[in-house]
N, C-alpha and C positions, 0 to 999 in steps of 0.2 A: 539929780534926775527930776524932771518936772512931774507935776500932778498928772499932766495930760499924757506924758509917756508911761506913767504907771497904769494909767487907765487903759491905754491902748495895748499894753503887754497883757493886763489882765483880761481884756476881751479876746485877745489872741489865744490865751491859754484856755479859756472857756469855750472858744469857738471850734477848736479842734476836735474835741470830742463830739461836738454835734455834728460836724462834718462826717466823721466816722460812723455816727449812729444813722445818718442818713444813707451812706454808701454801702454799708454792710448788708442791710436788707435787700438792696437792688442786686448785689452780687450773689446773695443767696437765691434770690428769685431767678436770676439769669442762670445759675448753676442748676436748679431744679428744672428749668426749662430745657437746658441742654440735655438732662437725663431723661426727660420725657420724650425729647426728639429721638434720642438714640434708642431708647426703649421701644418706640414705635415701628422699628425696622423689623420685628419679629424675633424669634427664638434662635437667632444666629449663635453658633457655638463660640465661644470665648476661648475654647481649647484649640489645640492645633500643633502640628509639628511637621518638619520636613522628613520624609520617609523615602528610602530607596524602593523602587518597584520590586515586587516579589517575582523572582525568576521561576519560569514554568519548565525551563529544559525543552525536551522533546514534547511535552503536552501543549506547548504552545500551538501546534499544528492541528489540534483537535478542537472540535466545536462540542463534541459529545464524547464523553469517556465514562466507562462504568466498570464495576468489579464483577456483578453476577449476570445481569441481562440488560439489553437495550430493547425497549419495546416502543413501537410507534403505532397510534391509529390515526387514520385520516392524512390529509394532504400535508405533512410537515415538510418544511424546506430547510435544509442545512446548506449554508452557503459559505464558500471558500474556507472549508475546514474538513477534516477527517471525523469519522465515527469509530470509536475504538472500544474494545472490550477485553479484558484480561483479569482473572483467570477464566471467566465464564466463556461460553462459545456461541450462545444464542443471541443473534441480532435479528429481530423480526419486525415487519412493517415497512421494509424498503424494498420494492414499492408497496403501498402507494407513496410512501415518503420519498423525497427526492434528495440526493446529495450532489450539489453543484460544486464542481472543481474540488472534489475530494474522493476518498475511498473508504471501504470499511477494512478495519484491521481487527479481526476477531481471533483471539488467543494466539497471536503471532508474535514475532520478536519485537515489533514496533509498539504494539499496545503493551507488552510486557514492560518495556523500558519506559514508555509514557507513565505507566502506574508508578514506577520507581521515582520518576522525577515529580509526579504529583505529591507523592508522600513527603518529599523534600520540601516542595513549595508549601504544602499545608502546614508543616511544622515550623517552617520560617514565620508565615503569618501568625500562626498561634502564639509565637514567642515574642512578638512585638509588645512593647509596654504601652498600655492605653492612655490616651490623652483625657478620655472621659469614659467612666464605667456606670454600670447600672441602668443602661439605656433599655427601655421597654419598647417604645413605639417611636419610629423615626419620622412618622408623618408630621408635616408642617414646619419641618426644621430646615434651615440652611446652614450647612456645615462646610467649614474650611478644611484643608488637607490635614490628615492626621489618622489616629488610631481610635476606633470607637468600639466599645464592648458592651455586652449584655448578657444576660442568661438565654431567654428566649427573645430573639428579636423579631418584631413585627413591623410591617409598613402597611398601614390602613389609610393611605392617602399619597401625597407627594412629598419626597424628600429631594432637596436641591443640593447639588454639590457645587461649591464655589471655588474656583481655582484656576491655574493656568494649565497650559497643555501638559506640562510635566509635573503637575501636582498628583500626588498618590493618596489614595483613601483606602483604608483597611478596616473592615468590620469583623468583629469576632463575636460569634454567637456560640455560647457554652452548649446549648442544646440545639434548638430549631431556629429556622428562619422561615417565617410565613408571611406572604404578601397577600393583600386583599384583592378581590376583583377590580379591575380598572386603576389599580395603584401604579404609581410612576416614579421612576428615578430620573430626575431632571439635572440638567447642567447649566452653569452660567460662567462667564469669564474666561472661557477657553478650556475648562476641564472636560475630560472625555473618558469614556468607558474603558479604554485600554489600561488605565491605571487604577481601576477600582477592583478590589479583591474582597470577597466575602468568605471567611473561613467558618465553617458551621460544624459544631461538634456531634451533631447526629444527621438530621435530614432537612432538606429544604423543600418548600412547596410554594409554586408561584400561581397566584389566582388567575382565574379566567380573565382573559382580555388585558392582563397586566403589562405594563411596558418597563422592562427591567433591562439593567445595564451592569456590566462587570462580569467578573469570573468567579463563579461559585465553586468552591472546593468543599464537598461535604464528606464527612467521615462514612456515611451510610449511603442514603439514597437521595435523589432528586426527582421531584414530579413537577412538569410544567403542564397545567391545565389547558383546557381548549382556548386556542387563539392567543396564547401568550406570545409576546415578542421580546426576544433576547438580543440585545447588542453585547454580545460576550461569549461565555462558554459555560457548559454545564459538566463538571468534572466530579464524579463520585468514586471515592475509593474502594469500598467494599461491597456496595449494594448496586441497586439498579437504577437507570435513568428511564423514566416513563414520559412519553410525548404524545400530544394529542393536537394535530393540526396546528402546530406552532411555526414560527419563523425564528431560526437561530443564525445569526450572522457574526462573522469575525469583524471586530471592530476596525473601521478603516483607518483610525489613528495608530493602530498597531504597526502599520507598515506591512510590506509583502511577508507573506509566510515562507517557510522552507519549501523546496520543490516536493511534489507529490511523490512518495516512495512506494514502490510496489509491495505487496505482503511477502514476508519471508518467514519460514518457520523458526520456532524457538529452538534452543539447544536440546530440550527435552523431546521435542517433536522429532528432531533430526535423529536423536539417539534411538527413538522408538522405531523410526523408519528404517534405520540400519539394521536393528535387531530383527525386524520383520522380514528384511531382505535376505539376512543370513539364514533365518529358519526356512525361508522359500528355497534357497540354493541347496540347504542340506537336503530337504525333501526331495528335490529334483535329482541330486547326485544319488540319493538311495533308490530312486526308481529306475535310474540308468543302470546301476549295479544289478538289480534284480532282473532287468531286461537281458543284460549280457550274460547272466548265469543260465537263464532259460535258453537262450540261443546256443550255448555249448552243450546242452543236454538234449536238445532237440524237442523239448517239451515246453508248453506254455508256462509261463511264470506263475508259480503258485499251484500246479497240478500236483497229483500224487506221484507222477514219475520224475519230480524236480530233482531228486537226489541221484536218479539213474538206477536205482535198485527197485526191486518189486516190494511194494509196501503191504501186499496181501499177506495173510497169515500163512505159514507153511502148511498148516492142517487144511485139508481140502474143505470146500464149502459144498454142500451137496444141495441140489435144487431139483425138485420133482416137477417134470413138466407135465401139466395136467393133461395136455392132448396125446402125447405119445409114450408116456409112462416110462421115459428114458431117464436114466440117472446121469446127471452131469457132475463130474468131479472137476474141481477147479484147482490146479496145483500151480505152484510158481512157474511163470514163463510158458505154460502150455495148457491146452484144453485136452481133455480125454472123455470121450462119450462111450459108455458101455451100456448095451440094452440091458434091460431088466431080466430077460430070459437067459443070456449069457452069464450074467452075474449069478443066476441061481445054479448054473451047472458048474 
């Protein structure tokens, strides 16, 4: 091998490391640049999973469902859904509240079944495994489909849900859900409120003028403050739902609801009505028997002559007439008047 060849080989062997030394920093810089670009997209969630929608059963037909009371103040509008209550009976504030294309089911069979179905749905949502835990405030985040949990969930701004029309988002709040005034649940990519579910371990409060989306399933109560807009449902298992000049609409993406069903009594109400009817019939029969007995004796029902015998004592009752001084002896079945003078003879 010539000296020139050895020299070329030596240069080649020493040049390679120099080329790598030049290339590596460029690659590293490019990688850092890529990280910076990706990070500038905001706090999008890296978690996510494909979830089945939470089945609501007959509770799907309700925009408002409560356990103790439903109370409204002001011009609240409930559109394309029912208002239900069970086991409580007091639904107040309609009017001035308006229920468009829906009815009130208060302590009837439909509301009772809806509460049973709500319990099943609540337990389903609570049992899903979270993709991300420990969340405190959802504001400023863009989330992909999945399950998100926290102790007391807050929304002090806007949260954006990014997914397709079939994407499911489930939020689990171990205690409360509280949204600030003018807070917003927004969508992108085709995601919609029909497949958003909020399982709340105690109570939920929606701030004044907030724009909320999805179905709230609260163990206790739900309060929608003044002028809140809800594209979804407010379903409370045990407590009250309190409204104040709000707009609650069935999500258009959920498709048509089942037909409006007229109120029917619960089995307990049917049994109570049957017992009351039986008591009334028994009282009527007793009255008829008493009237028949009175007709046989020719005396008014309940009079002293009801038994057909003289109820006066056998011993005469003496009455002194002040004006005539006559002594009147009252004996069974006859009157006898004897003057005082003859009595002395």
